[in-house]
C-alpha positions in Angstrom: 28.5 14.8 89.1 29.9 18.3 89.1 29.4 21.7 90.8 26.9 24.0 89.2 27.2 27.8 89.2 23.9 28.2 91.0 25.2 26.1 93.9 27.9 28.6 94.8 27.2 30.9 97.7 27.2 34.6 96.9 29.6 36.7 98.9 26.9 39.4 99.3 24.3 37.0 100.7 24.7 37.2 104.4 24.9 39.5 107.4 27.1 40.2 110.4 26.6 41.4 113.9 28.9 42.6 116.6 27.8 42.0 120.2 29.4 44.7 122.2 28.5 45.1 125.9 25.5 42.8 125.5 24.1 44.9 122.6 23.8 43.4 119.1 24.8 45.9 116.4 24.2 44.9 112.7 27.3 45.7 110.7 25.4 47.1 107.7 28.6 49.0 106.6 30.6 45.8 106.3 32.3 45.2 102.9 34.2 42.1 103.8 35.3 40.0 106.7 37.9 37.2 106.9 38.7 35.4 110.0 41.4 32.7 110.0 42.8 30.2 112.5 46.5 29.4 112.5 47.6 26.2 114.3 50.8 26.5 116.2 53.0 23.4 115.9 56.2 22.3 117.5 58.8 20.2 115.8 59.4 16.8 117.4 62.6 14.9 116.6 62.6 11.2 117.3 65.1 8.4 117.1 65.2 6.4 113.8 63.9 9.3 111.7 65.8 12.0 109.9 62.9 14.3 109.4 60.9 16.3 111.9 57.4 15.4 112.9 55.0 18.0 114.1 52.7 18.1 117.0 49.9 20.7 117.5 50.6 23.0 120.4 47.8 25.6 120.2 46.3 28.0 117.8 45.7 31.7 117.3 42.8 33.5 115.6 43.3 36.7 113.5 40.8 38.6 111.4 40.3 41.7 109.3 37.2 43.4 108.1 36.9 46.2 105.5 34.1 48.6 106.3 32.7 51.7 104.8 34.1 54.7 106.7 30.8 55.8 108.2 30.7 54.6 111.8 32.6 55.8 114.8 31.9 52.6 116.8 35.3 51.0 116.5 37.1 54.3 116.9 35.2 54.9 120.1 36.4 51.5 121.4 40.0 52.2 120.5 39.9 55.7 121.9 38.5 54.4 125.2 41.4 52.0 125.4 43.9 54.8 124.5 42.6 57.1 127.2 41.7 54.8 130.1 43.5 51.5 129.3 40.1 49.7 129.5 40.0 47.3 126.5 36.9 46.0 124.8 36.2 42.4 123.9 33.2 41.5 121.8 31.7 38.7 119.6 31.1 38.9 115.9 28.5 36.7 114.3 28.8 36.0 110.6 25.9 34.5 108.7 26.3 33.2 105.1 22.8 32.5 103.6 22.2 32.5 99.9 18.6 31.4 99.3 19.4 30.8 95.6 21.6 27.8 96.5 20.8 24.5 98.3 23.7 25.2 100.7 21.5 26.5 103.4 22.9 28.7 106.1 26.2 28.8 108.0 26.6 30.8 111.2 30.0 31.4 112.8 30.5 33.2 116.1 34.0 34.7 116.6 34.5 35.0 120.4 36.3 37.6 122.4 37.3 39.8 119.4 39.8 42.5 120.3 40.9 45.3 118.0 44.5 45.5 116.7 44.5 48.5 114.4 42.2 50.9 112.5 42.1 54.3 111.0 41.6 57.2 113.4 41.0 59.8 110.7 40.7 59.5 106.9 40.3 61.7 103.8 41.0 61.0 100.2 40.2 63.4 97.3 40.5 60.6 94.8 38.0 58.3 96.5 34.3 58.1 95.6 33.7 56.4 98.9 35.9 55.9 101.9 36.5 52.5 103.5 38.9 51.3 106.1 40.5 48.0 107.2 40.0 46.9 110.8 42.2 44.1 112.1 41.4 42.0 115.2 42.2 38.9 117.1 39.8 36.4 118.6 40.3 33.5 121.1 37.3 31.3 120.4 34.7 30.3 117.8 31.5 28.4 117.4 29.7 27.0 114.4 26.0 27.5 115.1 24.7 26.4 111.7 26.4 24.4 109.0 26.0 24.4 105.3 24.1 21.3 104.1 26.0 18.8 102.0 
């Protein structure tokens, strides 16, 4: 048994939404999104062993998305924080669904996303299209739908 090319999920087959203040906004201008979890571990030394052992001691979630530079949504959130100190937390829903595969759909919700950095202004005479990278953290996640085996 081996993996066939038609079983691989396309990176373009999906959609993403941001739920900001109870309002779902489809992220049509999204080029890519990557959210990763890093487990924090502490070293534990014990008698009778010369090497360290490791015990999980928490985790942190970080992400970045590359979007076409055509929305002010995230700039508005950052500027609001800069002016008033009121920060914004929102959820991002990412759906992978390539109907050409047998994998089905996977839906992941990134909870309490909070912006780290983004471009406030951008021009580039050599660019045919402008994009920007937006980094964020999150403090929870849910898997609503899983790929089929």
